[in-house]
N, C-alpha and C positions, 0 to 999 in steps of 0.2 A: 363744208362740214358745219361751220359756224352758222351760216344762214339756215341750213336744214333743221338745226336744233333751236336756234334763237327765235325763229319765227313762230314757235309753238309755246314757249315758256314765259312765265311771269313770276314775280315775287311770290314765294310760298309754294311753288311747284317742286316736285321731286323727280330726279333723273337717276336712272340706274344704267351703268355701262360696264362693258367688259374691261378688265384692268389692263390688259395688254393692248397697246395702241400706239399710233404715231405720236410723237412728242407734242406737236401743235394741238392735236385733238385733246391730249391730256391737259394742256394748259387752258384751253377753252373750258373744259369741264370742271377742273379743280381750282382754277384761279379767277377766270372771268365770270362765269355764271354765278358762283357764290356771292360775288359783289352785288349781284342783282337780287339776292335773297332766294336763290334757287339752291336747294340741297342736292348733293350728288353722292351716290354710293357706288363704289367700284367692286365688281365681282371677279375674283380670280378663278381661272379654271373652267371646267365644263361640267361640274357636278350639278345635276338637276335639283337636288335638295338645297344646295347653296343658293341657286338662282330663285327657287321657290321662296326661300326665306327672305331674300332681298325684295321680292315682288309680292310680299304678303300685305302691303299697304298701298294706298292710292299712289300711282306713279304716272307722270305726264308723258315722259319719253324714255325709251330704252335705246341706247346706242351700242351697236355691236361692230367691232372690226374683226372680220374673219375671212381669210387668214390674217394674222396680225403682222405688223411691220416692227422689227425685222425678223422675229424668230418663228413666224408661221404657226402661231397658236390658233387653234380651231374652236369655234363656238357652234353648238348645235342650234342653228337658226330656227328650225321648226319647233324645237322644245322651248326655247326662250320666247318665241313669238306667241305660242299657245298660253304660256304663263302670263306674259305681259298683257295680252288682250283680256284676260280675266279681271284685271284691275284697271282697264280702260286706257292703257298706254299705247302710244304710237311707236312702232318699232322702226328704227332707222339703221340701215346696214351700210357700213363703209366696205364696198366691194372692190376696192382698188387692186388689192393683191391678186384676186382671182380673175378679174376682168369680166366683162359681160359675156365672154365666150364660155367660161368654165363654170360659172355659178349664177343662178337666177334667184336671188333672194325673194322677189315678189312671189314666185311660185312656191317658196318655202314658208310663206306666212308673213313676211315682212311687209310693212306699209310704205316705206320710203327707201330708196337706194341712192347713194351718192358716190361720185367718182372724182378723182383727180384726172381729168381728161388729158393732162400732160403725159400720163403714163401710156398704157397700152392703146388708148383710143387715138392719140396722136402717134406715139410709137417711134418718133424720130427726134425728140427733144427740141421741137421748134417753137412751141407756144405754151404759155401758162393758161390753164383753163380748168373749169370744173363743170360737172353735170349733176343735176338732181332729178330723180324720177319719182313720181308718186301719183296718187289719184287726182282726178280733176279738182275735187274740193280742196285737197291739200295744196296743190299748186296754185290755184286761183284765189283761195280764201286766206292762205297763210304765206306761202313763199313769195309769190309775185308782189303783194303789197309790201312785204318786208324789204325785198330787193329794190323796189321802186323808190323807197324813201331812205335807204341806207347806202345805195351806190354801187354794189357789185354788178359788173356787167362785162360782157365779152365783145370785143371788136368784131365787126362783120368779116374782116379778113381772117382772123383767127377761127371764127366759126366755120368759114369756108374750108380752111386747112383741115379742121377736124372732120367735116363731112366727107372730104376726099379720103382721109385716112380710114374712115369707117369701111370703105370699099375693100380694104385689104386686111382689116384687123383680124378676122378669123384665121386667115392663112398665116399671118405673122405669129399670132399667139400659139397656134398649134405647133409650128416649127420651133418656137422658143421653148415650149413645154417638152417636146421631144429631146431637145438639147439639154435642158435643165435636168430632166430625169436621168439621162446618161451621165451627166457630170456629178449629180448627187450620189449615184451609185459608185462612181470613181472615187469621190472624196471620202466615202465611207471606208475605203481600203487603205487610206493613207495614215501612217503613224503620226504625221504632223497635226492631224485633226482630232480634236477631242470629241466633237459631236457634230452631226449634220441634221439640220431641221428642214425637212422638205415634205410637204403633204403627200407626195406621190410615193414615198417610201413606206414599206411595211413597218419600219422601225419607228415611224411617227406615232406618238402616244395616242393620237385621235384618228388613226388611220381608218377605223370603221366608220366614224362620222364623216370623214372626207369622202369615202366611197358613196355615202348617201346623198351628199349635197354638192359635190364637185365632179366635173367630168374629166379633170386632169389635175396634176399637181401644181401647176402654175409655172411661172418663169423665174421665180426668185428663190434663193437658197440662203438659209441662215447657217453660218459656219462659226464654230468656236474652236480657235487654235489651241493646240496642246502646248502652249508656250506663253510668253509675255506679249504685251502690246508692242514692244520693240521687234519681236519676231514677226508679228502680224504685219507691222509696217514694212519690214524688210521684204516680206513676201509680196506685198502689194507693189512696192517699188520695182520689184524684179519682173513684173508682168509686162509683156510687150504687146499683146493683142487686146487684152482686157484693160480698159481705161479706169482710172480712179475718178469717180463722179457720184453725186448724190442722187441722180435720177434713177428710175427703174422702168421696166416695161418698154425699153428702148430697143431698136434694131441692133444697136451696138452693145456688146457685153460690158457691164460696168460693175465696179466693186467699191464699197465704201466702209468706213469704220464708224458705226452708229454712235458709239459713246462720245466721240469727239466731233461729230458732224450732225446727223439728223436728230439725235436725241441728246445733244450736249446741253440743251436748255433745262433738262430735268436734273434734279438733285441726285447725288451719288446713291442715296438710299433708295430712291425711286427707280433708278436704272437697275440697281441690284435686285429689287423686287421683280422687275420685268425680265431678269436674266441677262441683261445687257452688260456683260463684263468688258474690261479693257481688251480682251482677246477675241471678241466677237466681231465678225465681218458679215456684210450682206452682199451677196453676189446676184446681180440681175443678168440673166443669160439672154443673149441676143440671137441674131440670125446667122452668125458665122458658122462655118463647118465645124461640127462637134469635134472632129479629130484635131483640128487646129487649136481649139480651145483647150482640149485636154493636154496637148503638147505644151501649150503656153503655161498651164498650171503646173505641169510636171517640171519644166525647166525652172520655174520660180521656186518650187519646193527644193530643187537641187542647189540653187544659187546661195 
């Protein structure tokens, strides 16, 4: 993510980004780039008028994470891309949560797409890797020169692992999505759960937009417990099939507590602004039989 943005900007440039995003992306945009003299504006929600106001002045880069990590917030990629191109901005989409299987940002008007390839592309938690896709001019005139002189590179063996994993990615993601949808519906019936954030559910506030730009709801579910952090931790500890881990898009079902793990770097007020409360959990659904996963969740609720 850093390379995809940093290779384009210089002091005096302006960046606009969706406010809901992974914590490290937030740190890059709000702490690192400003030290270089780059101004950054965050846009909350999916209101076209708000985005139009933010993009009413010259902008170098627009960065979108959709769906967002961990609460699956959606940005209308086509709408934002059209507005961004009017002011000459390059639109970069973090497509990690959707995966290449469920969403095609380049077809929706984006210029660049980036992935944590550790997630669905590898899908088995074996390698740390990333991928950036864009036009020939972007890759060869901006990204490659930046990478060549700043160091990020992937080992040949890890690249081979990812290439082999791509052979099964579509089948894995489709199975994960089927499992995740069934589990999201199950979670909505539980009194222990305050809210379920899953793009495939009609209860998602941006369900209409999801239907326009995604072919499935994804493999990850945002969950807010109707209780305290202590209750959420007790629930996680009681799980037997689902493991506690910060990874996602894995063949193994994984659950984590964002406020104390993936997003712990962010200040409490920033977490609150993102809706990441102490009772929020992120569930990445894997390839296990869905009945076994629901039984595991059920026994954890009862414990």
